[in-house]
C-alpha positions as MATLAB code, in Angstrom:
seq = 'MTTPTARHMVEVSGTEALWLLESAAQGRLVYVQREQPVLRPAVHILEYGRLIVRTPAQAAALSVRTQLTYQSDEIKVAGGTGWTVTATGPAEVITDPDEAAHYRRTLPGWAHGPHDTLVRIRPQTVTGFRLAHAEAAR';
ca = [
      14.636   28.894   19.587;
      13.479   25.316   20.084;
      15.670   22.316   19.486;
      14.338   19.805   16.951;
      13.196   16.543   18.502;
      15.146   13.499   17.404;
      13.041   10.945   15.533;
      13.392    7.194   15.619;
      12.134    4.325   13.432;
      11.140    1.163   15.285;
      10.557   -1.985   13.238;
       7.307   -3.815   13.990;
       6.433   -7.473   13.499;
       4.832   -8.694   10.283;
       1.576   -9.270   12.152;
       1.498   -5.708   13.464;
       2.459   -4.367   10.022;
      -0.530   -6.199    8.470;
      -2.774   -4.841   11.234;
      -1.574   -1.290   10.482;
      -2.096   -1.848    6.739;
      -5.614   -3.111    7.397;
      -6.395    0.039    9.414;
      -5.549    2.287    6.450;
      -7.597    2.865    3.308;
      -5.090    4.473    0.953;
      -1.543    3.938   -0.197;
       0.626    3.704   -3.291;
       1.175    0.920   -5.792;
       4.830    0.733   -6.849;
       6.160   -0.945   -9.984;
       8.825   -0.512  -12.647;
       7.919    0.470  -16.202;
      10.497    1.234  -18.904;
      13.221    0.938  -16.256;
      11.659    3.759  -14.200;
       9.861    3.416  -10.861;
       6.165    4.279  -11.093;
       4.000    5.175   -8.092;
       0.226    5.322   -8.395;
      -2.196    6.383   -5.671;
      -4.438    3.538   -4.643;
      -7.097    2.371   -2.239;
      -7.060   -1.089   -0.736;
      -8.631   -3.660    1.523;
      -7.082   -6.698    3.112;
      -9.260   -9.794    2.671;
      -8.372  -13.365    3.567;
      -4.680  -12.493    3.688;
      -4.763  -10.937    0.228;
      -4.398   -7.259   -0.566;
      -6.972   -5.978   -3.064;
      -5.827   -2.721   -4.651;
      -7.721   -0.321   -6.922;
      -5.460    2.087   -8.750;
      -5.507    4.453  -11.743;
      -3.022    2.447  -13.823;
      -3.396    0.565  -17.068;
      -4.055   -3.137  -16.589;
      -1.653   -3.938  -19.434;
       1.200   -2.302  -17.509;
       0.431   -4.364  -14.402;
      -0.494   -7.710  -15.941;
       3.093   -8.338  -17.077;
       4.403   -7.878  -13.518;
       4.719  -11.035  -11.457;
       5.514   -9.094   -8.268;
       4.101   -5.790   -7.096;
       4.830   -3.606   -4.096;
       2.261   -1.656   -2.102;
       3.112    1.016    0.448;
       0.860    2.765    2.932;
       1.531    5.069    5.838;
       0.007    7.408    8.356;
       2.361   10.181    9.385;
       1.353   13.133   11.508;
       2.888   16.209    9.906;
       3.154   18.233   13.111;
       5.165   15.703   15.101;
       6.506   13.345   12.477;
       5.099   10.341   14.297;
       3.065    7.512   12.818;
       3.873    4.389   10.826;
       4.775    3.068    7.384;
       4.203   -0.398    5.883;
       5.422   -1.994    2.651;
       4.047   -5.270    1.257;
       5.480   -7.149   -1.727;
       4.329  -10.333   -3.364;
       2.931  -12.131   -6.379;
       0.184  -10.159   -8.064;
      -2.534  -10.601  -10.624;
      -4.996   -8.256  -12.282;
      -8.580   -9.130  -11.302;
     -10.397   -9.925  -14.538;
     -13.450  -11.881  -13.357;
     -16.403   -9.521  -14.060;
     -18.375  -10.448  -10.926;
     -15.378  -10.160   -8.634;
     -14.326   -6.879  -10.284;
     -17.853   -5.460   -9.884;
     -17.816   -6.375   -6.193;
     -14.500   -4.606   -5.573;
     -15.490   -1.562   -7.635;
     -18.512   -1.199   -5.323;
     -16.312   -1.742   -2.257;
     -13.350    0.465   -3.167;
     -13.799    4.060   -4.400;
     -11.720    4.819   -7.502;
     -10.249    7.871   -9.163;
     -10.930    7.028  -12.795;
     -12.971    4.616  -14.849;
     -12.016    2.953  -18.077;
      -8.544    1.784  -19.055;
      -6.941    3.531  -16.064;
      -9.059    1.806  -13.422;
      -7.427   -1.447  -12.450;
      -8.002   -3.948   -9.674;
      -5.050   -6.020   -8.523;
      -4.737   -8.874   -6.022;
      -1.407   -9.057   -4.202;
      -0.478  -12.042   -2.036;
       1.937  -10.392    0.422;
       5.027  -12.512    0.986;
       7.238   -9.798    2.433;
       5.676   -7.275    4.805;
       7.801   -4.732    6.631;
       6.630   -1.988    8.919;
       8.013    0.759   11.086;
       6.570    3.001   13.756;
       7.885    6.546   13.648;
       8.357    8.075   17.074;
      10.346   10.627   18.991;
      13.644    9.110   20.130;
      12.836    9.428   23.817;
       9.436    7.725   23.310;
      11.039    4.783   21.492;
      13.118    3.732   24.488;
];
């Protein structure tokens, strides 16, 4: 019988967290609706310090939110190592038709129509952690 390896979370700097977020393509948009947390799968890019997110959520549900949270991670199932990043900040639904068309070409979506929304988040709080085996974290 093998002994489970202890795991450890190591906080990374905001700069490294943004770098990890930029290296990923998918994540989850998190918001509260009717006093319940809602998580929607999403794709994203980081451009000019802003996070552009495409998600299958109704624009009306997001446009009333002044702050949104986005979470992305890359965790290796076999070893439990990897990283996780969460970014929170002021957000706005992208409504300009030319800008929206550009991001719809850039970011693949899951659905079209009322459940295909583009959001711009200006990250003010970015936290990140590397997940490692306890002995590797020392």
